[in-house]
C-alpha positions in Angstrom: 102.6 221.5 260.4 102.4 217.7 261.3 106.1 216.4 260.9 104.2 214.1 259.0 104.0 217.2 256.1 107.8 217.7 256.8 108.4 214.3 255.5 106.1 214.5 252.7 108.0 217.6 251.7 111.3 215.9 251.5 110.4 213.2 249.8 108.3 215.3 247.1 111.6 217.4 246.3 113.9 214.8 247.1 114.5 214.1 243.0 117.7 214.3 241.2 116.2 217.6 239.4 116.7 219.8 242.7 119.5 221.2 244.9 119.0 221.4 248.3 120.5 224.2 250.8 120.3 223.6 254.5 121.6 225.8 257.1 121.2 226.9 260.3 120.1 230.1 260.6 121.9 232.8 262.4 121.0 236.0 264.0 122.5 238.3 260.9 120.0 236.1 258.6 117.1 236.8 260.9 115.8 240.0 262.4 117.2 239.6 265.6 119.9 241.8 265.7 118.0 244.4 263.4 120.3 244.3 260.2 119.2 246.6 257.8 119.6 243.6 255.1 118.0 240.9 256.6 118.2 237.8 254.7 120.0 234.3 254.6 123.4 234.6 253.7 124.3 231.9 251.0 127.2 230.8 249.3 127.5 233.3 246.2 128.8 230.1 244.1 126.2 228.4 244.7 123.7 231.7 243.7 125.8 232.0 240.8 125.3 228.5 239.6 121.8 229.0 240.3 121.2 232.4 238.7 124.2 233.1 236.4 123.6 236.4 235.7 124.2 237.1 239.4 128.3 237.0 238.4 128.5 240.3 236.8 131.8 242.0 238.7 130.9 245.1 237.0 127.6 245.8 238.1 126.9 247.3 241.6 125.2 245.0 243.8 123.4 242.7 240.5 120.6 241.4 241.5 117.6 238.5 240.5 113.6 238.6 241.4 112.4 235.5 241.8 108.8 233.5 243.5 109.7 231.6 246.6 107.3 229.3 247.9 108.2 228.9 252.2 105.7 225.5 252.1 106.2 225.1 255.9 104.1 228.6 256.7 102.0 228.9 253.7 104.0 231.9 252.5 104.8 233.0 249.2 107.2 236.3 248.6 108.9 237.7 245.7 112.3 237.4 246.8 115.7 238.9 245.7 118.4 237.4 245.1 121.6 239.9 245.6 125.2 239.9 244.9 126.8 243.0 247.5 130.2 243.3 245.9 131.2 246.6 246.6 134.7 245.2 247.9 135.5 244.8 244.5 135.3 249.0 244.9 137.3 249.5 247.4 134.7 249.2 250.4 133.7 246.0 252.4 131.2 244.0 251.4 131.4 240.3 248.9 128.4 238.5 250.1 125.3 237.3 248.6 122.0 236.7 250.5 118.0 236.1 249.6 116.1 239.3 250.9 113.1 241.0 250.4 110.4 238.3 252.4 108.2 241.0 254.0 109.5 241.7 257.5 108.9 239.9 260.7 105.6 238.5 259.3 108.4 236.2 257.2 109.2 232.7 259.2 112.4 233.4 257.4 113.1 236.7 259.1 111.1 236.1 262.5 113.8 236.7 265.2 112.6 233.6 267.0 113.6 231.5 263.8 117.0 232.4 265.1 118.9 228.9 265.3 116.5 226.8 263.3 117.6 225.0 260.2 115.6 226.3 256.8 115.8 224.0 253.7 115.8 225.5 250.4 115.3 223.7 247.6 115.6 224.7 244.2 114.1 222.9 241.3 117.2 223.3 238.1 117.2 222.7 234.8 119.6 220.8 232.7 121.7 223.3 232.8 121.8 223.6 236.2 120.1 227.0 236.6 117.1 227.5 239.0 113.2 227.2 238.2 111.5 227.7 241.4 112.7 227.3 244.9 110.8 225.9 247.8 111.7 226.0 251.3 110.9 224.6 254.8 111.8 226.6 257.8 111.5 224.2 260.5 109.9 225.0 263.6 107.9 224.1 267.1 110.0 221.8 269.4 112.9 220.9 267.4 111.2 217.7 266.1 111.8 219.0 262.9 115.2 219.7 262.9 116.1 216.3 263.8 114.2 215.1 261.0 116.3 217.1 258.3 119.2 216.0 260.2 118.5 212.6 259.8 117.9 213.0 255.9 121.3 215.2 255.5 123.1 214.6 258.9 124.3 217.3 261.3 123.5 220.8 260.1 126.0 222.8 262.5 126.5 226.7 262.7 128.3 228.2 259.6 128.7 224.8 258.0 125.5 224.9 255.7 125.0 221.6 253.8 124.3 221.3 249.7 123.0 218.5 248.6 121.5 216.9 245.1 119.7 214.2 245.9 120.0 211.4 243.4 122.6 208.0 243.4 125.6 209.6 242.3 126.8 212.2 244.1 127.1 212.6 248.0 126.4 215.3 250.4 128.8 217.8 250.3 129.3 220.4 252.8 129.0 224.0 251.8 131.5 226.2 251.7 134.4 228.3 249.6 137.1 228.9 251.7 140.3 227.5 250.3 141.5 224.3 252.1 143.6 225.0 255.4 146.5 223.3 256.6 144.3 220.9 258.5 143.2 219.2 255.3 144.9 216.1 255.0 146.4 214.7 251.6 145.7 211.1 250.9 149.6 210.5 251.7 149.1 212.1 255.0 146.4 209.9 256.5 146.9 207.2 258.8 146.6 204.0 256.8 144.4 202.6 259.8 142.2 205.3 259.2 141.8 204.2 255.7 140.7 201.1 257.0 138.6 201.8 259.8 137.0 205.6 259.8 139.1 206.9 263.3 137.0 207.6 266.7 136.4 211.4 267.3 138.9 210.9 270.1 141.6 210.4 267.8 140.5 212.6 265.1 140.7 215.8 268.1 144.4 214.0 269.1 145.3 215.0 265.3 143.5 218.5 265.7 145.6 219.1 268.9 148.6 218.5 266.8 147.7 221.0 264.3 146.4 223.4 266.3 148.4 223.3 269.6 148.0 225.8 272.4 150.4 228.8 272.2 151.3 231.4 274.2 149.2 234.0 274.1 146.3 232.1 272.3 142.9 233.0 274.1 140.7 230.2 275.6 138.0 231.5 273.3 139.7 231.6 270.1 141.5 228.3 270.5 138.4 226.4 271.2 137.1 228.1 267.2 140.3 227.7 265.8 140.5 223.9 266.7 136.8 223.4 266.2 137.3 224.3 262.4 140.4 222.5 262.4 138.7 219.2 263.2 136.3 219.4 260.9 138.2 220.0 258.2 140.3 216.9 259.3 137.1 215.2 259.5 136.3 215.9 255.8 139.1 215.4 254.3 139.2 211.7 255.8 135.7 211.4 255.1 136.5 212.6 250.9 139.6 209.5 251.3 137.6 207.2 252.8 134.2 207.3 251.1 134.5 208.7 247.9 136.1 205.9 246.1 133.5 203.5 247.7 130.9 205.5 246.1 132.6 206.0 242.9 133.4 202.0 242.9 130.4 200.4 244.9 127.0 202.6 243.9 125.6 200.3 241.2 121.9 199.8 242.6 119.7 201.9 245.2 120.6 199.6 248.2 124.1 200.0 247.9 123.9 203.8 247.5 121.4 203.9 250.7 124.0 201.4 252.6 126.9 203.7 251.9 124.7 207.1 253.0 123.5 205.7 256.0 127.1 204.7 257.2 128.1 208.1 255.9 125.3 210.3 257.8 126.4 207.8 260.9 129.8 208.8 261.4 128.7 212.4 260.8 126.3 212.1 263.6 128.8 210.2 265.8 131.6 213.3 265.2 129.3 215.9 265.7 127.9 214.5 269.2 130.6 214.6 271.3 132.7 217.0 269.5 132.1 220.0 271.5 132.7 218.1 274.9 136.0 216.9 273.9 137.8 220.4 273.1 136.3 221.4 276.2 137.8 218.6 278.1 141.3 219.2 276.4 141.1 222.9 277.1 140.3 222.8 280.9 143.1 220.2 281.2 145.3 222.7 279.5 144.1 225.6 281.5 145.4 223.6 284.8 142.2 222.2 285.9 142.7 218.6 287.0 139.9 215.3 285.8 138.4 214.5 289.2 140.3 217.1 291.1 139.0 220.2 289.4 136.1 219.1 287.0 134.2 215.7 286.5 133.2 214.7 282.5 130.1 213.0 282.2 129.4 212.3 285.9 126.2 210.3 287.2 124.4 213.0 289.6 120.8 211.6 290.5 119.8 208.3 288.7 120.5 208.2 284.9 121.4 212.1 284.8 124.4 212.5 283.7 125.7 216.5 283.1 128.6 217.3 280.6 130.6 218.7 283.5 130.4 219.3 287.2 132.7 221.8 289.1 135.0 221.0 290.9 134.1 217.2 291.6 131.4 214.7 291.6 133.0 214.0 295.3 131.8 217.8 296.2 128.7 217.5 294.4 127.7 214.1 296.4 128.6 215.6 299.6 126.0 217.7 301.1 127.9 219.8 303.6 129.8 221.3 300.3 128.1 224.8 299.3 126.0 224.5 296.6 127.1 228.3 295.4 130.6 226.6 294.9 129.2 224.2 292.6 129.0 224.8 288.8 127.6 223.0 285.8 128.3 223.2 282.0 126.8 221.9 279.3 128.1 221.9 276.0 125.9 222.0 272.5 126.7 223.3 269.4 123.6 224.8 268.7 121.0 225.8 271.8 117.6 226.6 270.3 115.7 223.6 271.1 117.7 221.9 272.8 118.9 223.9 275.9 115.7 222.6 278.2 117.4 219.1 278.2 119.7 220.9 280.7 117.5 221.9 283.4 117.3 218.6 285.4 120.5 217.5 285.0 122.4 218.6 288.3 119.7 219.0 291.2 121.9 220.9 293.6 122.7 223.5 291.0 120.3 225.8 290.2 121.9 228.0 287.6 122.7 225.8 284.6 125.8 227.0 282.6 125.4 226.5 278.7 128.3 226.5 276.5 127.2 227.0 272.6 128.2 228.2 269.2 125.1 228.8 267.6 125.0 232.2 266.0 122.9 233.9 268.1 119.4 233.5 269.9 116.2 235.9 269.7 115.5 238.3 272.8 112.5 236.0 273.3 114.7 232.8 273.7 117.4 234.3 275.8 114.7 235.9 278.5 113.1 232.3 278.5 116.3 230.6 278.8 117.3 233.7 281.7 113.9 232.7 283.3 114.8 229.1 283.6 118.1 229.2 284.8 120.2 229.0 282.1 123.4 231.5 281.4 124.8 231.5 278.5 128.4 231.0 277.8 130.1 232.3 274.1 132.8 232.4 272.6 134.0 235.6 272.5 134.3 236.0 268.7 130.6 235.3 268.5 129.2 237.8 270.7 128.9 240.1 267.9 126.2 237.7 266.9 123.8 238.0 269.4 121.2 240.9 269.7 122.9 244.5 271.4 120.9 243.7 274.4 122.1 239.9 275.0 125.5 240.7 274.5 126.5 242.0 278.1 124.7 239.2 279.8 126.6 236.9 277.7 129.9 235.2 279.4 132.9 233.6 277.6 134.4 230.2 277.9 137.6 232.2 279.7 135.0 233.9 281.9 133.4 230.4 282.6 137.1 229.4 283.7 138.0 232.2 285.5 135.1 231.7 287.7 135.8 228.4 288.1 138.8 229.1 289.5 137.9 231.6 291.9 134.8 229.6 293.2 
């Protein structure tokens, strides 16, 4: 469909009587990993609010059936919201999903939808329970996902967004985990941050104090732990900074739009460089020296500016330096629609390494990347989110750094 259709859809379902849930589909949501229980994971607390009859701990796997309209693909399945709760009876599962989409023919379960954004718009009654649900599964070249993120801010892997359109409720991040030690209470937030929102570097520096390098801590686990911590710090500062302004200053539509725009811009700014900053810090912790062992954001040809070049820009620009010893690493939180951006970033390096935190790609997507000369670098704990046939071809960040040392 045309982007205009998506914009019209968002406007149609952007009323205060709807609750939006937006997430990037993981491989375990779609059929990319051939899961027996394919269907998007939804925080059970949200589904309990929308469908109160699901909250029955004394019943094994309580469920609710309802009609869903996937407007992006003219599909209207009757789906099942289910709380898999056998953990209450000594087993392992305690999660909620929506299932019964009809297999691969559904855009929701199509393996090639892995990594894209799906937006659920639940129309709710006065008591907050769902009356119907319309969905948009973003497709195409990533333009639709960009349009959604213009409205909601970045939608990152494992960080879905719940939003109730209106003037009194801010965009809030989904998630029911208790606040970690990285959450900053108001009295722990530097005074200057409450006056001027901290830069990405400042938040990263605070993250390193909370999650320093420890003996025996692997590179991959360290990266994921710091990303999670950084996000928690960011959210705590965001709440302390913006919530009082929303409560005291939102009296008109214009004032709401002004604050909402500032919040979204802050989120985009943080998301844009976060992964790069973390990788740069880890490279230095691992003994790699800037400008000697790696170059950050160097200019290669013309305006081309890859995230990282190894061992140095000087080596890259030296025609006599063996090209097989050169490496390029791009850092992108998601890769479904963005991996092609790196193909022309360093002409001397035919194989482009791409670090991503995306929870899986389809087999077709992976083969397309491989054929184009892209090699995926994925933190070890995320490998299980990829199809079994793909996992042997992934490399960890630790393995990539080992290759850099050996080259």
